[in-house]
C-alpha positions as CSV (number, residue, x, y, z in Angstrom):
1,M,-9.5,-40.5,15.3
2,K,-5.8,-40.8,16.3
3,I,-4.8,-41.2,12.7
4,N,-6.8,-38.1,11.7
5,S,-5.2,-36.1,14.5
6,I,-1.7,-37.0,13.4
7,L,-2.7,-36.1,9.8
8,N,-4.0,-32.7,10.9
9,R,-0.8,-31.9,12.8
10,Y,1.2,-33.1,9.8
11,I,-0.7,-30.8,7.3
12,L,-0.6,-27.9,9.7
13,R,3.1,-28.3,10.2
14,E,3.7,-28.5,6.5
15,L,1.9,-25.2,5.9
16,F,4.1,-23.1,8.1
17,A,7.4,-23.5,6.2
18,P,6.2,-22.3,2.8
19,F,4.1,-19.6,4.5
20,G,7.1,-18.2,6.3
21,V,9.3,-18.2,3.1
22,I,6.6,-16.7,0.9
23,L,5.8,-14.0,3.6
24,I,9.4,-12.9,3.8
25,F,9.9,-13.0,0.0
26,F,6.9,-10.8,-0.8
27,T,7.5,-8.5,2.1
28,F,11.0,-8.0,0.7
29,V,9.5,-7.3,-2.8
30,F,7.1,-4.7,-1.4
31,L,9.8,-3.1,0.6
32,M,12.1,-2.8,-2.4
33,A,9.3,-1.0,-4.2
34,E,9.2,1.4,-1.2
35,M,12.9,1.8,-1.3
36,L,12.7,3.3,-4.8
37,K,10.7,6.1,-3.3
38,I,13.0,6.9,-0.4
39,T,16.3,6.4,-2.2
40,N,16.0,10.1,-3.2
41,L,16.0,11.0,0.5
42,V,19.2,9.2,1.1
43,V,21.1,10.2,-2.0
44,N,20.0,13.8,-2.4
45,Y,19.0,15.0,1.1
46,S,21.3,13.1,3.4
47,V,18.5,11.6,5.5
48,G,20.1,9.2,8.0
49,L,20.1,5.4,7.5
50,F,18.3,4.9,10.9
51,T,15.4,7.2,9.7
52,I,15.2,5.2,6.4
53,L,15.0,1.9,8.4
54,Q,12.3,3.4,10.5
55,I,10.2,4.3,7.4
56,L,10.7,0.7,6.0
57,A,9.7,-0.9,9.3
58,L,6.7,1.3,9.7
59,S,5.7,0.5,6.1
60,T,5.6,-3.2,6.7
61,P,2.2,-3.4,8.5
62,F,0.5,-1.8,5.5
63,F,2.0,-4.4,3.2
64,F,0.9,-7.2,5.5
65,M,-2.7,-6.5,4.6
66,F,-2.0,-7.9,1.1
67,V,1.0,-10.1,1.7
68,I,-0.6,-12.4,4.4
69,P,-3.6,-13.5,2.3
70,M,-1.3,-14.0,-0.7
71,S,1.1,-16.0,1.4
72,V,-1.8,-18.1,2.9
73,M,-3.1,-19.0,-0.5
74,M,0.3,-20.0,-1.9
75,A,1.3,-21.9,1.2
76,I,-1.8,-24.0,1.0
77,L,-1.5,-24.4,-2.8
78,L,2.1,-25.5,-2.6
79,T,1.5,-27.9,0.3
80,F,-1.3,-29.7,-1.4
81,L,0.5,-29.6,-4.7
82,R,3.5,-31.4,-3.1
83,M,1.3,-33.9,-1.3
84,S,-0.5,-34.7,-4.6
85,S,2.8,-35.0,-6.4
86,D,4.1,-37.4,-3.8
87,N,0.9,-39.4,-4.0
88,E,0.1,-38.6,-0.3
89,I,-3.4,-37.5,-1.2
90,I,-4.0,-40.8,-2.9
91,A,-2.6,-42.7,0.1
92,V,-5.0,-40.7,2.4
93,K,-8.0,-41.5,0.2
94,T,-7.0,-45.1,0.1
95,G,-7.0,-45.2,3.9
96,G,-10.7,-44.2,3.8
97,I,-10.2,-40.6,4.8
98,N,-12.4,-38.2,2.9
99,L,-11.0,-34.9,1.4
100,Y,-13.2,-32.9,3.8
101,R,-11.4,-34.3,6.8
102,L,-8.2,-32.7,5.5
103,L,-9.8,-29.2,5.9
104,P,-9.6,-28.7,9.7
105,P,-5.9,-27.8,9.7
106,V,-6.5,-25.5,6.7
107,F,-9.2,-23.7,8.6
108,I,-7.1,-23.4,11.7
109,F,-4.3,-22.0,9.6
110,C,-6.6,-19.6,7.8
111,L,-8.1,-18.5,11.1
112,G,-4.7,-17.6,12.5
113,A,-3.9,-15.7,9.4
114,Y,-7.3,-14.0,9.5
115,L,-6.7,-12.7,13.1
116,L,-3.2,-11.5,12.1
117,T,-4.5,-9.7,9.0
118,F,-7.4,-8.2,10.9
119,F,-5.0,-6.8,13.5
120,F,-2.9,-5.1,10.8
121,T,-5.9,-3.8,8.8
122,A,-7.8,-2.4,11.8
123,Y,-4.9,-1.2,14.0
124,G,-1.4,-1.9,12.8
125,A,-1.5,-0.3,9.3
126,P,-3.4,2.9,10.4
127,K,-1.0,3.4,13.4
128,S,2.1,2.8,11.3
129,Q,0.9,5.2,8.5
130,E,0.3,7.8,11.2
131,A,3.7,7.2,12.6
132,I,5.2,7.6,9.1
133,K,3.4,10.9,8.7
134,D,4.7,12.1,12.0
135,L,8.2,11.0,11.1
136,T,7.9,12.8,7.7
137,Y,6.7,15.9,9.5
138,R,9.8,15.9,11.7
139,I,12.0,15.4,8.6
140,F,10.1,18.2,6.9
141,S,10.5,20.6,9.8
142,Q,14.3,19.9,9.9
143,N,14.9,20.0,6.2
144,I,12.4,22.1,4.3
145,E,14.0,21.3,0.9
146,I,12.3,17.8,1.1
147,G,8.9,19.5,1.0
148,L,9.7,21.6,-2.0
149,K,9.1,20.0,-5.4
150,P,10.4,21.4,-8.7
151,R,7.9,22.7,-11.2
152,T,5.1,22.5,-8.6
153,F,3.1,25.4,-7.1
154,N,3.6,25.1,-3.3
155,D,0.9,26.8,-1.2
156,S,1.9,25.3,2.1
157,F,3.1,28.5,3.6
158,K,0.7,31.0,5.0
159,D,-0.4,33.6,2.3
160,V,2.6,32.7,0.1
161,M,2.6,30.8,-3.2
162,L,6.1,29.5,-4.1
163,Y,7.2,28.0,-7.4
164,I,10.6,26.6,-8.1
165,N,11.7,25.5,-11.6
166,D,14.5,23.3,-10.4
167,I,16.7,22.4,-7.4
168,D,20.5,22.1,-7.6
169,L,20.9,19.0,-5.5
170,K,24.7,19.5,-5.1
171,N,24.6,22.8,-3.3
172,K,20.8,23.1,-2.6
173,D,20.4,26.2,-4.7
174,L,16.8,26.9,-5.9
175,I,16.7,27.8,-9.6
176,D,14.2,30.2,-11.2
177,V,12.1,31.1,-8.2
178,F,8.7,32.7,-8.4
179,I,6.8,34.0,-5.2
180,E,3.4,35.5,-4.9
181,D,3.1,37.2,-1.4
182,K,-0.3,38.2,-0.1
183,R,0.6,38.7,3.5
184,E,0.1,42.5,3.4
185,K,-3.5,43.7,3.1
186,D,-4.6,45.0,-0.3
187,L,-1.1,44.5,-1.6
188,V,0.0,41.7,-3.9
189,T,3.8,41.2,-4.3
190,T,5.4,39.0,-6.8
191,V,9.1,38.2,-6.7
192,V,11.1,36.6,-9.5
193,A,14.7,35.6,-9.2
194,P,17.1,33.2,-11.1
195,R,18.6,31.8,-7.9
196,G,17.8,31.5,-4.2
197,I,18.9,29.7,-1.1
198,L,17.1,28.5,2.1
199,F,18.4,28.9,5.6
200,K,16.9,28.3,9.0
201,E,17.0,30.3,12.2
202,K,18.7,28.4,15.0
203,D,16.4,26.5,17.4
204,T,13.3,27.7,15.6
205,L,11.0,26.7,12.7
206,V,11.5,30.0,11.0
207,Y,13.0,29.8,7.5
208,H,14.3,32.5,5.2
209,L,14.5,32.3,1.4
210,R,17.3,34.6,0.2
211,L,17.0,35.5,-3.5
212,F,19.6,37.0,-5.8
213,D,19.5,39.4,-8.8
214,G,15.8,39.4,-9.1
215,R,12.8,41.7,-9.5
216,I,9.9,42.7,-7.2
217,N,6.5,43.7,-8.6
218,Q,3.9,45.2,-6.3
219,V,0.2,45.8,-7.1
220,S,-1.9,47.9,-4.7
221,L,-5.5,46.8,-4.9
222,E,-6.7,49.8,-3.0
223,S,-5.0,52.5,-5.0
224,R,-4.9,50.5,-8.3
225,S,-1.2,51.3,-8.7
226,A,1.9,49.2,-9.5
227,N,5.6,49.5,-9.1
228,S,8.6,47.4,-9.9
229,V,12.2,47.3,-8.5
230,T,15.2,45.2,-9.0
231,F,17.5,43.9,-6.2
232,K,20.8,42.2,-5.6
233,T,19.6,40.3,-2.5
234,Y,16.2,39.9,-1.0
235,D,15.0,37.8,2.0
236,V,11.6,36.3,2.3
237,R,10.4,35.0,5.6
238,L,8.5,31.7,5.3
239,D,5.8,31.0,7.9
240,L,5.4,27.2,8.6
241,E,2.1,27.7,10.5
242,K,-0.1,26.6,7.5
243,A,2.2,23.8,6.5
244,L,2.3,22.3,10.0
245,S,-1.5,22.7,10.6
246,N,-2.2,21.0,7.2
247,F,0.1,18.2,8.2
248,E,-1.5,17.7,11.6
249,R,-5.0,17.5,10.0
250,M,-3.7,15.1,7.4
251,A,-2.3,12.8,10.1
252,K,-5.8,12.1,11.5
253,R,-7.8,11.9,8.3
254,W,-10.0,8.9,7.6
255,K,-7.4,7.0,5.6
256,V,-5.2,6.5,8.7
257,M,-8.0,5.9,11.2
258,T,-8.2,2.7,13.2
259,L,-11.5,0.7,13.0
260,P,-13.0,2.2,16.2
261,E,-12.0,5.7,15.2
262,L,-13.5,5.2,11.7
263,N,-16.7,3.8,13.2
264,R,-17.2,6.8,15.5
265,Y,-16.4,9.2,12.6
266,L,-19.0,7.5,10.4
267,K,-21.7,7.9,13.0
268,D,-21.0,11.7,13.1
269,A,-20.4,12.1,9.4
270,G,-24.0,12.7,8.3
271,N,-24.0,13.5,4.6
272,H,-20.3,14.4,4.5
273,W,-19.0,14.3,0.9
274,Q,-16.3,11.7,1.9
275,K,-18.8,9.3,3.6
276,K,-18.7,7.0,0.6
277,N,-14.9,6.7,0.8
278,M,-15.1,6.2,4.5
279,L,-17.7,3.4,4.1
280,V,-15.4,1.7,1.5
281,R,-12.5,2.0,3.9
282,F,-14.6,0.6,6.8
283,H,-15.8,-2.5,4.9
284,N,-12.3,-3.0,3.4
285,I,-10.9,-3.3,6.9
286,I,-13.4,-6.0,7.7
287,A,-13.5,-7.8,4.4
288,M,-9.8,-8.0,3.6
289,P,-8.9,-10.5,6.4
290,F,-11.7,-12.8,5.1
291,A,-9.6,-13.2,1.9
292,C,-7.5,-15.7,3.9
293,F,-10.5,-18.0,4.0
294,A,-11.7,-17.3,0.4
295,L,-8.3,-17.8,-1.1
296,G,-7.3,-20.6,1.2
297,I,-10.4,-22.6,0.3
298,L,-9.6,-22.0,-3.4
299,A,-6.0,-23.2,-3.0
300,V,-6.9,-26.7,-1.8
301,P,-8.6,-28.0,-5.0
302,L,-6.1,-26.1,-7.1
303,G,-3.3,-28.0,-5.4
304,I,-5.0,-31.3,-5.6
305,Q,-5.9,-31.1,-9.2
306,S,-2.5,-29.9,-10.4
307,K,-0.5,-32.9,-9.2
308,S,1.3,-33.5,-12.5
309,E,2.9,-30.1,-12.4
310,R,6.1,-28.9,-10.7
311,P,5.6,-27.2,-7.3
312,S,7.4,-24.1,-8.6
313,L,4.6,-23.5,-11.1
314,G,2.2,-23.4,-8.1
315,L,3.5,-19.9,-7.5
316,V,2.4,-18.9,-11.0
317,V,-1.1,-20.2,-10.4
318,G,-1.3,-18.5,-7.0
319,L,-0.2,-15.2,-8.4
320,V,-2.7,-15.3,-11.2
321,F,-5.7,-16.0,-8.9
322,F,-4.5,-13.4,-6.4
323,L,-4.2,-10.9,-9.3
324,I,-7.8,-11.7,-10.2
325,Y,-8.8,-11.2,-6.6
326,Y,-6.9,-7.9,-6.4
327,L,-8.5,-6.6,-9.7
328,L,-11.9,-7.4,-8.4
329,L,-11.1,-5.6,-5.1
330,S,-9.8,-2.6,-6.9
331,A,-12.8,-2.4,-9.2
332,G,-15.1,-2.7,-6.1
333,Q,-13.3,0.1,-4.4
334,I,-13.7,2.4,-7.4
335,L,-17.4,1.5,-7.8
336,G,-18.0,1.9,-4.1
337,E,-16.3,5.3,-3.9
338,S,-18.1,6.5,-6.9
339,G,-21.5,5.5,-5.4
340,R,-22.4,3.3,-8.4
341,V,-22.5,0.2,-6.2
342,A,-23.2,0.0,-2.5
343,A,-20.0,-0.1,-0.5
344,P,-20.7,-3.5,1.3
345,L,-21.6,-5.2,-2.0
346,A,-18.6,-3.7,-3.9
347,I,-16.0,-4.7,-1.2
348,W,-17.4,-8.1,-0.2
349,A,-18.0,-9.3,-3.8
350,P,-14.4,-10.5,-4.4
351,N,-14.4,-12.7,-1.3
352,V,-17.8,-14.1,-2.2
353,V,-16.8,-14.8,-5.8
354,M,-13.4,-16.4,-5.0
355,G,-14.9,-18.3,-2.0
356,A,-17.8,-19.6,-4.0
357,F,-15.5,-20.7,-6.8
358,G,-13.3,-22.4,-4.3
359,L,-16.2,-24.3,-2.8
360,F,-17.4,-25.4,-6.2
361,L,-13.9,-26.8,-7.0
362,L,-13.6,-28.4,-3.6
363,I,-16.9,-30.2,-3.8
364,G,-15.9,-31.4,-7.3
365,S,-12.6,-32.6,-6.1
366,A,-14.2,-34.5,-3.2
367,R,-16.4,-36.2,-5.7
368,E,-13.4,-37.1,-7.9
369,R,-14.3,-34.7,-10.7
370,S,-11.4,-33.2,-12.7
371,F,-11.8,-29.6,-13.7
372,R,-8.2,-28.8,-14.6
373,I,-9.0,-25.1,-14.1
374,A,-5.3,-24.2,-13.9
375,A,-4.4,-26.1,-17.1
376,P,-4.5,-23.0,-19.4
377,I,-2.1,-21.2,-17.0
378,Y,0.3,-24.1,-17.1
379,R,0.0,-24.5,-20.9
380,L,0.8,-20.8,-21.3
381,W,3.7,-21.1,-18.9
382,H,5.1,-24.0,-20.9
383,M,4.7,-22.2,-24.2
384,L,6.6,-19.2,-22.8
385,S,9.3,-21.5,-21.4
386,R,9.8,-23.2,-24.8
387,T,9.9,-19.8,-26.5
388,G,12.6,-18.6,-24.1
389,D,14.7,-21.8,-24.6
390,K,14.6,-21.3,-28.4
391,T,15.7,-17.7,-28.2
392,P,19.5,-17.5,-29.1
């Protein structure tokens, strides 16, 4: 019993180092992908570095939903791959210790990762996404140009449709502006101008769009008449009431609800058209943390049966199987949201498939059966490596 306790502590201790390194690495990769989206804010709109760091920090909990199960699988895979390569697994078996007795530290490790992932899926990620939306709202209210996209019809402003062909990022000029204004009853006004600028009233959320050398066309629906005039300068007042109310509604929609909020919303949803999406989101919050167990169980036999390979190739195997899991999860979400498959079945199927496959390999490994399930991946990797070496 004492030997087994020492072995359990040894395996558990060995799991933490690769888990920490892989967690940091993949978090950095995900953040770099997010950086590509917000670089435009820094370069073109002079958003402060502190604000960018806030966005990156608030994005991290959302990434952890995927990064933690991935890191758990690869940490277990690399640990058992190293122990197999160093003949430690053979030494353990020679000492009369069954493979199943190596699992308690793995389950403890997976349980800790499960609790951490559940916290991020149920509370951390929704709260952080809501905080990002609030931060973006503040940026939008302070710098309206960020909310304007070239070659896109913008209907955020009350009774005003705005279209901009391009934005001169150097001096913030708006190029080729089209406005449809329906704020006056029974009167539709369209304004076309080759150039415009935005400016904000001090200490208010009122913006004005000043247009130059354009034309105003007005159509009266009541009198069925039309007139057209040209102008040198023309100011249009932009009302942010609709934009702000849309943003506030978006900040509390089902995609950013915590698990208790989503549960209460589902009870009151009735036959709401988004109920299928809400059910998928609800089951995804619960099922995603269980990936730590499903992928963790799969990683044990994969590591034991790949002892002849370099530990670095374990990352390749882990990525391939996590990619399979993610594809199954994505397919389940699409089928669940479309209503073709019940949401619980669609979302839980990837965990069941990967977990059952892992148990099958684990039982086979305990009975000294060799499946070499990762052998095709290794052969493909070696072929690609030799091809790269031959390339001049």
